[in-house]
LOGU-133889 format. One record per residue: residue number from 1; x, y, z of N, C-alpha, C in turn. Coordinates in nm, 4 decimals, padded with zeros to 6 digits. Layout:
N
<NUM; <X; Y; Z>; <X; Y; Z>; <X; Y; Z>>
...
***
This chain:
161
<1; <-02.3115; -00.6357; -01.0430>; <-02.2452; -00.5385; -00.9580>; <-02.0954; -00.5682; -00.9543>>
<2; <-02.0156; -00.4650; -00.9627>; <-01.8700; -00.4795; -00.9626>; <-01.8204; -00.5061; -00.8214>>
<3; <-01.7398; -00.6099; -00.8087>; <-01.6736; -00.6383; -00.6813>; <-01.5447; -00.5574; -00.6787>>
<4; <-01.5472; -00.4490; -00.6016>; <-01.4344; -00.3549; -00.5981>; <-01.3748; -00.3532; -00.4580>>
<5; <-01.2427; -00.3636; -00.4522>; <-01.1706; -00.3566; -00.3253>; <-01.0744; -00.2394; -00.3286>>
<6; <-01.0533; -00.1800; -00.2129>; <-00.9575; -00.0707; -00.1978>; <-00.8426; -00.1210; -00.1111>>
<7; <-00.7211; -00.1004; -00.1618>; <-00.5995; -00.1339; -00.0876>; <-00.5334; -00.0024; -00.0465>>
<8; <-00.5584; 00.0428; 00.0764>; <-00.5051; 00.1725; 00.1187>; <-00.3653; 00.1623; 00.1786>>
<9; <-00.2900; 00.2696; 00.1615>; <-00.1586; 00.2768; 00.2229>; <-00.0867; 00.4022; 00.1787>>
<10; <00.0255; 00.4297; 00.2437>; <00.1055; 00.5449; 00.2015>; <00.2001; 00.5051; 00.0888>>
<11; <00.2457; 00.3808; 00.0896>; <00.3320; 00.3270; -00.0153>; <00.4537; 00.4164; -00.0399>>
<12; <00.5200; 00.4519; 00.0689>; <00.6358; 00.5421; 00.0629>; <00.7599; 00.4722; 00.1148>>
<13; <00.8175; 00.3808; 00.0368>; <00.7856; 00.3418; -00.1000>; <00.7076; 00.2115; -00.1051>>
<14; <00.6599; 00.1793; -00.2245>; <00.5950; 00.0511; -00.2476>; <00.7017; -00.0582; -00.2400>>
<15; <00.6666; -00.1699; -00.1772>; <00.7604; -00.2813; -00.1593>; <00.7105; -00.4037; -00.2358>>
<16; <00.7948; -00.5064; -00.2393>; <00.7537; -00.6308; -00.3046>; <00.6346; -00.6932; -00.2325>>
<17; <00.6247; -00.6719; -00.1028>; <00.5098; -00.7235; -00.0276>; <00.3805; -00.6564; -00.0694>>
<18; <00.3842; -00.5246; -00.0881>; <00.2652; -00.4532; -00.1355>; <00.2217; -00.5064; -00.2719>>
<19; <00.3175; -00.5195; -00.3613>; <00.2856; -00.5618; -00.4980>; <00.2284; -00.7029; -00.4978>>
<20; <00.2807; -00.7885; -00.4133>; <00.2259; -00.9245; -00.4005>; <00.0781; -00.9185; -00.3619>>
<21; <00.0430; -00.8323; -00.2673>; <-00.0968; -00.8183; -00.2254>; <-00.1822; -00.7636; -00.3399>>
<22; <-00.1329; -00.6615; -00.4112>; <-00.2096; -00.6049; -00.5232>; <-00.2398; -00.7118; -00.6272>>
<23; <-00.1405; -00.7902; -00.6620>; <-00.1570; -00.8913; -00.7658>; <-00.2524; -01.0024; -00.7214>>
<24; <-00.2419; -01.0439; -00.5984>; <-00.3323; -01.1472; -00.5482>; <-00.4742; -01.0940; -00.5366>>
<25; <-00.4880; -00.9670; -00.4950>; <-00.6209; -00.9052; -00.4871>; <-00.6846; -00.8957; -00.6251>>
<26; <-00.6030; -00.8664; -00.7259>; <-00.6547; -00.8542; -00.8629>; <-00.7175; -00.9845; -00.9117>>
<27; <-00.6708; -01.0963; -00.8583>; <-00.7277; -01.2254; -00.8962>; <-00.8590; -01.2537; -00.8223>>
<28; <-00.8863; -01.1793; -00.7167>; <-01.0041; -01.2036; -00.6338>; <-01.1198; -01.1075; -00.6598>>
<29; <-01.0897; -00.9895; -00.7158>; <-01.1911; -00.8856; -00.7330>; <-01.1973; -00.8404; -00.8778>>
<30; <-01.3131; -00.7861; -00.9142>; <-01.3291; -00.7307; -01.0488>; <-01.2390; -00.6094; -01.0680>>
<31; <-01.2261; -00.5293; -00.9621>; <-01.1418; -00.4110; -00.9689>; <-01.0753; -00.3889; -00.8335>>
<32; <-00.9492; -00.3486; -00.8381>; <-00.8730; -00.3145; -00.7181>; <-00.8251; -00.1708; -00.7343>>
<33; <-00.8535; -00.0893; -00.6346>; <-00.8055; 00.0478; -00.6333>; <-00.6962; 00.0573; -00.5280>>
<34; <-00.5749; 00.0835; -00.5735>; <-00.4645; 00.1094; -00.4818>; <-00.4773; 00.2562; -00.4439>>
<35; <-00.5152; 00.2812; -00.3188>; <-00.5405; 00.4166; -00.2707>; <-00.4189; 00.4674; -00.1943>>
<36; <-00.3487; 00.5619; -00.2553>; <-00.2346; 00.6233; -00.1884>; <-00.2905; 00.7311; -00.0967>>
<37; <-00.2766; 00.7087; 00.0327>; <-00.3254; 00.8040; 00.1318>; <-00.2076; 00.8881; 00.1795>>
<38; <-00.2287; 01.0187; 00.1832>; <-00.1176; 01.1039; 00.2235>; <-00.1691; 01.2287; 00.2936>>
<39; <-00.0808; 01.2826; 00.3720>; <-00.1071; 01.4078; 00.4414>; <-00.0171; 01.5134; 00.3772>>
<40; <-00.0758; 01.6095; 00.3068>; <00.0067; 01.7105; 00.2386>; <00.0988; 01.7885; 00.3326>>
<41; <00.0693; 01.7892; 00.4601>; <00.1528; 01.8613; 00.5560>; <00.2789; 01.7825; 00.5930>>
<42; <00.2821; 01.6539; 00.5585>; <00.3975; 01.5705; 00.5917>; <00.4821; 01.5469; 00.4673>>
<43; <00.6119; 01.5490; 00.4882>; <00.7056; 01.5245; 00.3797>; <00.7417; 01.3762; 00.3776>>
<44; <00.7122; 01.3093; 00.2683>; <00.7514; 01.1706; 00.2530>; <00.8847; 01.1616; 00.1806>>
<45; <00.9366; 01.0419; 00.1688>; <01.0590; 01.0227; 00.0912>; <01.0323; 01.0516; -00.0555>>
<46; <00.9093; 01.0182; -00.1013>; <00.8718; 01.0379; -00.2410>; <00.7434; 01.1174; -00.2497>>
<47; <00.7295; 01.1917; -00.3573>; <00.6048; 01.2631; -00.3807>; <00.4955; 01.1616; -00.4120>>
<48; <00.3735; 01.2052; -00.4038>; <00.2611; 01.1170; -00.4369>; <00.2699; 01.0726; -00.5830>>
<49; <00.3064; 01.1637; -00.6710>; <00.3200; 01.1294; -00.8132>; <00.4279; 01.0230; -00.8340>>
<50; <00.5386; 01.0332; -00.7604>; <00.6440; 00.9323; -00.7715>; <00.5962; 00.7976; -00.7191>>
<51; <00.5257; 00.7987; -00.6073>; <00.4726; 00.6733; -00.5518>; <00.3788; 00.6071; -00.6515>>
<52; <00.2912; 00.6879; -00.7103>; <00.1964; 00.6347; -00.8090>; <00.2705; 00.5752; -00.9281>>
<53; <00.3739; 00.6427; -00.9752>; <00.4507; 00.5923; -01.0897>; <00.5181; 00.4597; -01.0561>>
<54; <00.5762; 00.4490; -00.9359>; <00.6391; 00.3232; -00.8945>; <00.5360; 00.2097; -00.8923>>
<55; <00.4164; 00.2384; -00.8430>; <00.3122; 00.1351; -00.8371>; <00.2661; 00.1001; -00.9777>>
<56; <00.2426; 00.2008; -01.0611>; <00.2013; 00.1734; -01.1995>; <00.3007; 00.0807; -01.2694>>
<57; <00.4285; 00.1036; -01.2475>; <00.5303; 00.0192; -01.3102>; <00.5117; -00.1286; -01.2754>>
<58; <00.4533; -00.1550; -01.1594>; <00.4376; -00.2927; -01.1130>; <00.3026; -00.3565; -01.1444>>
<59; <00.2021; -00.2748; -01.1753>; <00.0671; -00.3316; -01.1937>; <00.0019; -00.2982; -01.3273>>
<60; <00.0691; -00.2235; -01.4119>; <00.0064; -00.1827; -01.5374>; <-00.0276; -00.3006; -01.6284>>
<61; <00.0361; -00.4150; -01.6071>; <00.0014; -00.5326; -01.6867>; <-00.1309; -00.5947; -01.6425>>
<62; <-00.1823; -00.5517; -01.5281>; <-00.3110; -00.6012; -01.4782>; <-00.4200; -00.5047; -01.5226>>
<63; <-00.5186; -00.5539; -01.5897>; <-00.6231; -00.4669; -01.6429>; <-00.7230; -00.4184; -01.5408>>
<64; <-00.7206; -00.4727; -01.4218>; <-00.8240; -00.4382; -01.3238>; <-00.7691; -00.3697; -01.1982>>
<65; <-00.6500; -00.3124; -01.2074>; <-00.5927; -00.2397; -01.0942>; <-00.5702; -00.0955; -01.1371>>
<66; <-00.6190; -00.0032; -01.0546>; <-00.5925; 00.1385; -01.0807>; <-00.5356; 00.2008; -00.9542>>
<67; <-00.4671; 00.3120; -00.9738>; <-00.3990; 00.3811; -00.8639>; <-00.4569; 00.5209; -00.8531>>
<68; <-00.4985; 00.5585; -00.7321>; <-00.5513; 00.6923; -00.7076>; <-00.4959; 00.7437; -00.5754>>
<69; <-00.4878; 00.8750; -00.5624>; <-00.4360; 00.9372; -00.4400>; <-00.5474; 01.0137; -00.3697>>
<70; <-00.5430; 01.0107; -00.2370>; <-00.6423; 01.0781; -00.1546>; <-00.5713; 01.1425; -00.0369>>
<71; <-00.6112; 01.2652; -00.0045>; <-00.5464; 01.3376; 00.1050>; <-00.6480; 01.3756; 00.2117>>
<72; <-00.6044; 01.3651; 00.3363>; <-00.6823; 01.4150; 00.4504>; <-00.8272; 01.3688; 00.4503>>
<73; <-00.8473; 01.2389; 00.4336>; <-00.9829; 01.1835; 00.4324>; <-00.9847; 01.0505; 00.5054>>
<74; <-01.1003; 01.0187; 00.5591>; <-01.1187; 00.8858; 00.6159>; <-01.1263; 00.7851; 00.5022>>
<75; <-01.0672; 00.6692; 00.5230>; <-01.0693; 00.5667; 00.4191>; <-01.2122; 00.5206; 00.3900>>
<76; <-01.3001; 00.5265; 00.4893>; <-01.4395; 00.4858; 00.4625>; <-01.5073; 00.5828; 00.3664>>
<77; <-01.4695; 00.7104; 00.3706>; <-01.5240; 00.8074; 00.2752>; <-01.4693; 00.7812; 00.1351>>
<78; <-01.3449; 00.7404; 00.1264>; <-01.2879; 00.7015; -00.0025>; <-01.3643; 00.5818; -00.0582>>
<79; <-01.3903; 00.4832; 00.0271>; <-01.4644; 00.3643; -00.0168>; <-01.6036; 00.4013; -00.0664>>
<80; <-01.6704; 00.4909; 00.0040>; <-01.8038; 00.5341; -00.0379>; <-01.7975; 00.6022; -00.1743>>
<81; <-01.7000; 00.6908; -00.1921>; <-01.6844; 00.7605; -00.3200>; <-01.6582; 00.6624; -00.4339>>
<82; <-01.5794; 00.5602; -00.4069>; <-01.5431; 00.4623; -00.5090>; <-01.6448; 00.3493; -00.5222>>
<83; <-01.7478; 00.3516; -00.4370>; <-01.8486; 00.2454; -00.4340>; <-01.7830; 00.1084; -00.4123>>
<84; <-01.6920; 00.1058; -00.3149>; <-01.6217; -00.0170; -00.2790>; <-01.6706; -00.0621; -00.1423>>
<85; <-01.7121; -00.1857; -00.1333>; <-01.7603; -00.2389; -00.0068>; <-01.6551; -00.3107; 00.0735>>
<86; <-01.5312; -00.3153; 00.0202>; <-01.4269; -00.3938; 00.0852>; <-01.2968; -00.3147; 00.0906>>
<87; <-01.2382; -00.3139; 00.2094>; <-01.0996; -00.2709; 00.2274>; <-01.0164; -00.3974; 00.2330>>
<88; <-00.9096; -00.4022; 00.1595>; <-00.8243; -00.5201; 00.1598>; <-00.6880; -00.4804; 00.2146>>
<89; <-00.6463; -00.5518; 00.3179>; <-00.5192; -00.5226; 00.3842>; <-00.4339; -00.6485; 00.3853>>
<90; <-00.3087; -00.6331; 00.3453>; <-00.2137; -00.7423; 00.3588>; <-00.1578; -00.7425; 00.4993>>
<91; <-00.1415; -00.8608; 00.5543>; <-00.0867; -00.8742; 00.6901>; <00.0419; -00.9548; 00.6857>>
<92; <00.1463; -00.9008; 00.7491>; <00.2733; -00.9714; 00.7573>; <00.2778; -01.0638; 00.8775>>
<93; <00.1996; -01.0333; 00.9805>; <00.2047; -01.1155; 01.1005>; <00.1125; -01.0614; 01.2078>>
<94; <00.1346; -01.1095; 01.3297>; <00.0480; -01.0739; 01.4420>; <00.0505; -00.9255; 01.4752>>
<95; <00.1638; -00.8620; 01.4606>; <00.1731; -00.7193; 01.4910>; <00.0839; -00.6390; 01.3977>>
<96; <00.0869; -00.6726; 01.2683>; <-00.0010; -00.6042; 01.1727>; <-00.1471; -00.6269; 01.2090>>
<97; <-00.1806; -00.7511; 01.2446>; <-00.3185; -00.7819; 01.2799>; <-00.3625; -00.6999; 01.4009>>
<98; <-00.2787; -00.6920; 01.5024>; <-00.3131; -00.6148; 01.6229>; <-00.3346; -00.4674; 01.5908>>
<99; <-00.2595; -00.4153; 01.4971>; <-00.2722; -00.2761; 01.4563>; <-00.3982; -00.2549; 01.3710>>
<100; <-00.4245; -00.3465; 01.2801>; <-00.5330; -00.3308; 01.1825>; <-00.6716; -00.3659; 01.2388>>
<101; <-00.6787; -00.4563; 01.3344>; <-00.8071; -00.5044; 01.3863>; <-00.8970; -00.3919; 01.4383>>
<102; <-00.8490; -00.3042; 01.5280>; <-00.9368; -00.1976; 01.5761>; <-00.9818; -00.1030; 01.4648>>
<103; <-00.8934; -00.0783; 01.3684>; <-00.9334; 00.0088; 01.2563>; <-01.0414; -00.0578; 01.1729>>
<104; <-01.0311; -00.1882; 01.1527>; <-01.1326; -00.2604; 01.0768>; <-01.2685; -00.2514; 01.1469>>
<105; <-01.2678; -00.2667; 01.2771>; <-01.3933; -00.2578; 01.3527>; <-01.4510; -00.1166; 01.3478>>
<106; <-01.3649; -00.0156; 01.3591>; <-01.4120; 00.1227; 01.3516>; <-01.4678; 00.1541; 01.2131>>
<107; <-01.4008; 00.1094; 01.1090>; <-01.4489; 00.1351; 00.9729>; <-01.5843; 00.0702; 00.9486>>
<108; <-01.6010; -00.0516; 01.0008>; <-01.7312; -00.1180; 00.9862>; <-01.8372; -00.0440; 01.0673>>
<109; <-01.8005; 00.0037; 01.1846>; <-01.8931; 00.0802; 01.2675>; <-01.9380; 00.2080; 01.1959>>
<110; <-01.8450; 00.2764; 01.1319>; <-01.8751; 00.4045; 01.0677>; <-01.9663; 00.3911; 00.9464>>
<111; <-01.9377; 00.2923; 00.8615>; <-02.0117; 00.2858; 00.7338>; <-02.0544; 00.1472; 00.6912>>
<112; <-02.0116; 00.0463; 00.7631>; <-02.0457; -00.0894; 00.7225>; <-01.9449; -00.1522; 00.6282>>
<113; <-01.8425; -00.0766; 00.5868>; <-01.7424; -00.1343; 00.4975>; <-01.6694; -00.2465; 00.5707>>
<114; <-01.6481; -00.3548; 00.5006>; <-01.5787; -00.4694; 00.5586>; <-01.4307; -00.4629; 00.5239>>
<115; <-01.3487; -00.5133; 00.6143>; <-01.2055; -00.5240; 00.5903>; <-01.1710; -00.6711; 00.5787>>
<116; <-01.1050; -00.7055; 00.4701>; <-01.0554; -00.8410; 00.4512>; <-00.9046; -00.8392; 00.4670>>
<117; <-00.8530; -00.9370; 00.5372>; <-00.7103; -00.9489; 00.5590>; <-00.6545; -01.0600; 00.4715>>
<118; <-00.5525; -01.0266; 00.3968>; <-00.4866; -01.1230; 00.3099>; <-00.3481; -01.1514; 00.3674>>
<119; <-00.3230; -01.2748; 00.4081>; <-00.1907; -01.3049; 00.4632>; <-00.0828; -01.2787; 00.3597>>
<120; <00.0212; -01.2102; 00.4026>; <00.1320; -01.1823; 00.3127>; <00.2147; -01.3061; 00.2868>>
<121; <00.2909; -01.2998; 00.1813>; <00.3846; -01.4064; 00.1494>; <00.4911; -01.4083; 00.2594>>
<122; <00.5141; -01.5224; 00.3229>; <00.6124; -01.5281; 00.4320>; <00.7521; -01.4810; 00.3907>>
<123; <00.7849; -01.4894; 00.2623>; <00.9161; -01.4419; 00.2169>; <00.9323; -01.2919; 00.2370>>
<124; <00.8192; -01.2195; 00.2494>; <00.8234; -01.0742; 00.2625>; <00.7823; -01.0264; 00.4021>>
<125; <00.7775; -01.1180; 00.4973>; <00.7277; -01.0863; 00.6313>; <00.8073; -00.9750; 00.6995>>
<126; <00.9330; -00.9636; 00.6703>; <01.0198; -00.8637; 00.7341>; <01.0244; -00.7316; 00.6587>>
<127; <00.9551; -00.7207; 00.5466>; <00.9674; -00.6039; 00.4594>; <00.8589; -00.5014; 00.4912>>
<128; <00.9011; -00.3810; 00.5280>; <00.8094; -00.2688; 00.5462>; <00.8731; -00.1463; 00.4827>>
<129; <00.7901; -00.0518; 00.4427>; <00.8425; 00.0714; 00.3836>; <00.9365; 00.1415; 00.4802>>
<130; <00.8978; 00.1473; 00.6064>; <00.9807; 00.2161; 00.7071>; <01.1172; 00.1498; 00.7211>>
<131; <01.1179; 00.0190; 00.7288>; <01.2444; -00.0524; 00.7452>; <01.3306; -00.0407; 00.6201>>
<132; <01.2685; -00.0481; 00.5033>; <01.3432; -00.0326; 00.3783>; <01.4107; 00.1050; 00.3747>>
<133; <01.3369; 00.2095; 00.4119>; <01.3958; 00.3440; 00.4133>; <01.5108; 00.3533; 00.5132>>
<134; <01.4936; 00.2941; 00.6292>; <01.5977; 00.2993; 00.7323>; <01.7245; 00.2287; 00.6854>>
<135; <01.7093; 00.1112; 00.6274>; <01.8253; 00.0363; 00.5788>; <01.8945; 00.1138; 00.4669>>
<136; <01.8142; 00.1662; 00.3723>; <01.8708; 00.2418; 00.2598>; <01.9415; 00.3685; 00.3091>>
<137; <01.8842; 00.4332; 00.4086>; <01.9433; 00.5576; 00.4617>; <02.0852; 00.5343; 00.5141>>
<138; <02.1087; 00.4157; 00.5688>; <02.2401; 00.3856; 00.6238>; <02.3269; 00.3045; 00.5276>>
<139; <02.2868; 00.3025; 00.4004>; <02.3707; 00.2404; 00.2982>; <02.3538; 00.0913; 00.2823>>
<140; <02.2520; 00.0327; 00.3473>; <02.2287; -00.1105; 00.3326>; <02.1656; -00.1423; 00.1976>>
<141; <02.1796; -00.2658; 00.1570>; <02.1296; -00.3106; 00.0269>; <01.9850; -00.3581; 00.0393>>
<142; <01.8944; -00.2897; -00.0282>; <01.7524; -00.3267; -00.0246>; <01.7092; -00.3957; -00.1538>>
<143; <01.8060; -00.4456; -00.2287>; <01.7759; -00.5205; -00.3511>; <01.6852; -00.6381; -00.3174>>
<144; <01.5821; -00.6538; -00.3969>; <01.4872; -00.7632; -00.3766>; <01.3726; -00.7290; -00.2834>>
<145; <01.3843; -00.6185; -00.2105>; <01.2764; -00.5754; -00.1216>; <01.1874; -00.4726; -00.1901>>
<146; <01.2447; -00.4030; -00.2863>; <01.1761; -00.3041; -00.3692>; <01.2300; -00.3236; -00.5111>>
<147; <01.1678; -00.2603; -00.6083>; <01.2210; -00.2693; -00.7442>; <01.3573; -00.1993; -00.7502>>
<148; <01.4335; -00.2297; -00.8532>; <01.5628; -00.1637; -00.8706>; <01.5446; -00.0133; -00.8852>>
<149; <01.4378; 00.0283; -00.9523>; <01.4100; 00.1711; -00.9695>; <01.3888; 00.2397; -00.8345>>
<150; <01.3100; 00.1773; -00.7478>; <01.2855; 00.2334; -00.6146>; <01.4146; 00.2326; -00.5335>>
<151; <01.4880; 00.1234; -00.5406>; <01.6163; 00.1142; -00.4682>; <01.7090; 00.2283; -00.5074>>
<152; <01.7236; 00.2499; -00.6382>; <01.8132; 00.3555; -00.6860>; <01.7630; 00.4935; -00.6440>>
<153; <01.6325; 00.5136; -00.6511>; <01.5748; 00.6426; -00.6116>; <01.5950; 00.6678; -00.4620>>
<154; <01.5830; 00.5632; -00.3811>; <01.6079; 00.5777; -00.2370>; <01.7522; 00.6202; -00.2122>>
<155; <01.8444; 00.5595; -00.2840>; <01.9857; 00.5918; -00.2670>; <02.0153; 00.7378; -00.3001>>
<156; <01.9435; 00.7920; -00.3986>; <01.9620; 00.9307; -00.4374>; <01.8874; 01.0272; -00.3453>>
<157; <01.7760; 00.9842; -00.2920>; <01.6841; 01.0731; -00.2213>; <01.7124; 01.0868; -00.0730>>
<158; <01.7448; 00.9775; -00.0084>; <01.7559; 00.9805; 00.1375>; <01.8902; 01.0371; 00.1820>>
<159; <01.8865; 01.1282; 00.2767>; <02.0129; 01.1845; 00.3269>; <02.0867; 01.0806; 00.4091>>
<160; <02.2141; 01.0725; 00.3884>; <02.2981; 00.9805; 00.4670>; <02.3451; 01.0521; 00.5926>>
<161; <02.3418; 00.9853; 00.7059>; <02.3888; 01.0484; 00.8312>; <02.5383; 01.0708; 00.8309>>
***
């Protein structure tokens, strides 16, 4: 039986912390599905196709990671469709844990899917997609927090106040 994990997120944009989790998960599971979750009614900084391309650029050297997009669905339904018994979430700290814990319990209640928490690399503890976008929007340097490609795209995409 294939040990398959799903790493869900919006990844708008993907950060070095996300990629660290994907790569570490790839060493633990037979297959990792990076599930880009999005709401078509909401406008992100990047399209789903752009997010997927940014992620592919970082994981295509790994033979057991694939990227798929899902809209307006419960993550447990995605897991059932993918025949994945594990949700894998990277945690930066206590705040992430407090946010993720109730969702993990609800997901297990709904379908029995288990959530595993992978501690993030402490070097990336301060890095979040939201914060990266905020810093980039005001002209701050996000080099090293995202790939150069993502950094440049943020500079072109985000409106400056």
